[in-house]
FIVODREN-542380 format. One record per residue (C-alpha): residue number from 1; residue in three letters; chain; z, y, x. Coordinates in Angstrom, 3 decimals. Last residue first. Example, Ala and Ser with C-alpha at 12.3 -4.5 7.8 and 13.67 -1.06 7.14 Angstrom:
<sites>
   k   r c        z        y        x
   2 SER A    7.140   -1.060   13.670
   1 ALA A    7.800   -4.500   12.300
</sites>
This chain:
<sites>
   k   r c        z        y        x
 158 LEU A   31.083  -42.027   67.858
 157 TYR A   33.186  -41.793   64.715
 156 SER A   36.353  -43.765   65.303
 155 VAL A   38.533  -46.001   63.154
 154 LYS A   41.400  -47.932   64.754
 153 VAL A   43.562  -50.940   63.930
 152 VAL A   42.111  -52.117   60.601
 151 GLU A   43.915  -55.386   59.940
 150 TYR A   41.860  -58.508   59.405
 149 GLU A   41.776  -61.479   57.048
 148 ARG A   39.097  -64.151   56.770
 147 THR A   38.474  -66.341   53.714
 146 GLY A   36.473  -69.489   54.424
 145 GLY A   34.094  -70.670   57.145
 144 PRO A   31.031  -69.047   55.528
 143 ALA A   33.009  -65.821   55.227
 142 ASP A   34.817  -64.522   52.145
 141 PHE A   36.549  -61.231   52.732
 140 SER A   39.992  -59.887   53.476
 139 ILE A   41.130  -56.458   54.530
 138 ASP A   44.463  -55.073   55.658
 137 ASP A   44.982  -51.332   55.971
 136 GLY A   46.663  -49.893   59.081
 135 GLU A   43.843  -47.436   59.825
 134 LEU A   42.080  -46.559   56.586
 133 LYS A   39.754  -48.503   54.262
 132 GLY A   36.770  -47.030   52.392
 131 ILE A   34.239  -49.431   53.890
 130 MET A   35.942  -52.432   55.491
 129 ALA A   35.258  -55.106   52.828
 128 ARG A   31.579  -54.076   52.584
 127 ALA A   31.367  -54.228   56.387
 126 LEU A   32.794  -57.757   56.460
 125 PRO A   30.538  -59.026   53.662
 124 SER A   27.424  -57.643   55.370
 123 SER A   25.534  -54.835   53.572
 122 PHE A   26.605  -52.150   56.051
 121 SER A   24.983  -54.278   58.732
 120 ILE A   27.019  -55.139   61.789
 119 MET A   26.766  -53.776   65.327
 118 GLY A   29.011  -55.473   67.888
 117 LYS A   26.228  -55.751   70.488
 116 LYS A   25.912  -59.522   69.995
 115 ILE A   26.151  -58.937   66.230
 114 ASP A   22.958  -56.889   66.240
 113 ALA A   22.372  -54.776   63.128
 112 GLU A   19.972  -51.858   63.590
 111 ASP A   17.442  -52.881   60.937
 110 ASP A   20.129  -53.460   58.284
 109 GLY A   21.752  -50.080   58.874
 108 VAL A   24.929  -49.669   60.911
 107 ILE A   28.685  -50.314   60.791
 106 LYS A   30.026  -50.467   64.352
 105 TYR A   32.253  -53.408   65.156
 104 THR A   35.235  -53.976   67.441
 103 VAL A   37.196  -57.212   67.708
 102 ASN A   40.843  -57.890   68.559
 101 GLU A   42.240  -61.436   68.428
 100 ASP A   45.668  -61.856   66.810
  99 THR A   44.477  -65.368   65.760
  98 ASP A   45.220  -65.472   62.009
  97 LEU A   45.522  -61.718   61.330
  96 ASP A   42.269  -60.974   63.174
  95 THR A   42.785  -57.484   64.579
  94 LEU A   40.098  -54.898   63.907
  93 GLU A   38.618  -51.967   65.779
  92 VAL A   36.128  -49.994   63.698
  91 THR A   33.218  -47.856   64.845
  90 ALA A   32.006  -45.714   61.962
  89 GLY A   28.304  -45.371   61.148
  88 PHE A   28.711  -45.995   57.419
  87 ILE A   32.295  -45.191   56.487
  86 VAL A   35.794  -46.436   57.382
  85 LYS A   38.194  -43.695   56.413
  84 GLY A   40.012  -41.586   59.002
  83 ASN A   39.504  -38.266   57.227
  82 ALA A   35.759  -38.840   56.761
  81 ASN A   34.681  -35.483   58.168
  80 MET A   31.013  -35.895   59.024
  79 GLN A   28.977  -34.511   61.932
  78 THR A   29.773  -37.386   64.317
  77 VAL A   28.678  -39.848   61.602
  76 ASP A   25.085  -38.706   61.831
  75 ILE A   23.388  -40.305   58.828
  74 VAL A   19.617  -40.539   58.736
  73 GLN A   18.369  -41.426   55.258
  72 ALA A   15.337  -43.451   56.124
  71 ASN A   12.305  -43.997   53.895
  70 SER A    9.813  -42.173   56.148
  69 LEU A   11.430  -43.638   59.255
  68 LYS A   11.165  -47.194   57.956
  67 GLY A    7.541  -46.759   56.924
  66 GLU A    6.605  -45.219   60.278
  65 ILE A    8.359  -48.115   62.041
  64 ASP A    6.495  -50.766   60.033
  63 LYS A    3.134  -49.012   60.380
  62 ILE A    3.569  -48.824   64.170
  61 ARG A    4.697  -52.481   64.251
  60 GLY A    1.582  -53.565   62.382
  59 GLU A   -0.675  -51.558   64.713
  58 ILE A    1.016  -53.116   67.750
  57 PHE A    0.747  -56.679   66.376
  56 SER A   -2.922  -56.230   65.498
  55 GLN A   -3.629  -54.815   68.955
  54 GLN A   -1.895  -57.812   70.543
  53 GLU A   -4.086  -60.160   68.493
  52 ARG A   -7.168  -58.202   69.538
  51 ALA A   -6.105  -58.430   73.202
  50 ALA A   -5.564  -62.189   72.917
  49 HIS A   -8.959  -62.640   71.226
  48 TYR A  -10.724  -60.622   73.927
  47 GLU A   -8.986  -62.443   76.764
  46 ALA A   -9.839  -65.814   75.191
  45 ASN A  -13.595  -65.059   75.132
  44 GLU A  -15.322  -67.973   73.433
  43 LYS A  -16.628  -66.159   70.374
  42 LEU A  -16.848  -62.812   72.202
  41 ASP A  -19.768  -63.842   74.436
  40 GLY A  -19.892  -61.418   77.370
  39 HIS A  -17.245  -60.353   79.873
  38 GLU A  -17.768  -56.671   79.014
  37 ARG A  -15.967  -57.180   75.729
  36 ALA A  -12.810  -58.172   77.660
  35 ALA A  -12.733  -54.801   79.426
  34 ALA A  -13.068  -52.906   76.150
  33 ILE A  -10.335  -55.012   74.545
  32 ALA A   -8.024  -54.439   77.534
  31 GLU A   -8.665  -50.676   77.392
  30 ILE A   -7.754  -50.638   73.689
  29 VAL A   -4.621  -52.661   74.565
  28 ARG A   -3.515  -50.029   77.093
  27 PRO A   -4.232  -47.133   74.720
  26 ARG A   -2.007  -48.752   72.028
  25 LYS A    0.775  -49.648   74.471
  24 VAL A    1.334  -46.257   76.063
  23 SER A    1.025  -43.280   73.688
  22 LYS A    1.279  -44.874   70.252
  21 LEU A    3.591  -47.792   71.008
  20 ASP A    5.784  -45.733   73.318
  19 ALA A    6.074  -42.919   70.754
  18 LEU A    6.993  -45.424   68.037
  17 GLU A    9.628  -47.049   70.260
  16 GLU A   11.161  -43.650   70.985
  15 ARG A   11.182  -42.732   67.281
  14 LEU A   12.844  -46.061   66.429
  13 LEU A   15.516  -45.486   69.082
  12 GLU A   16.158  -41.984   67.720
  11 ALA A   16.526  -43.328   64.180
  10 GLY A   19.022  -45.936   65.372
   9 LYS A   21.032  -43.280   67.241
   8 ALA A   21.137  -41.051   64.138
   7 THR A   22.341  -44.009   62.092
   6 LEU A   20.071  -45.359   59.371
   5 PRO A   20.644  -45.579   55.638
   4 VAL A   17.668  -46.725   53.527
   3 LYS A   16.342  -44.303   50.910
   2 SER A   15.055  -45.761   47.676
   1 MET A   11.377  -46.299   46.881
</sites>
């Protein structure tokens, strides 16, 4: 299986979530199952079935996170010297050449992407168009609404 890029911050967030699932949520749901069992007949016990469903979700999420972390290639952009180039993990300020609107995006792994927080996947068309560019370069890419053009205003490695 190939390595999947992940920012250092994204890896840390996954590790924190994993620790919370294992040390807080898993024990809590085990207690809820034990308490629900004491209420008698399990066939008609909604609390028991809800707790078991929650346990299944937690165990699935634990396996998912462990799998992602084991296949992750953690990239700490603050430790790299990219000489001003847009790379994975870089924060890039762009100006839309049609509207003069400024936008800022951070290029992250697929699992970290959240457009509302300005974090785009490295596999997105915009990120693929940006990677390798320098400040002052123009980029264009095909978006669902047609071709979009931006100028790279600033590249930072936060």
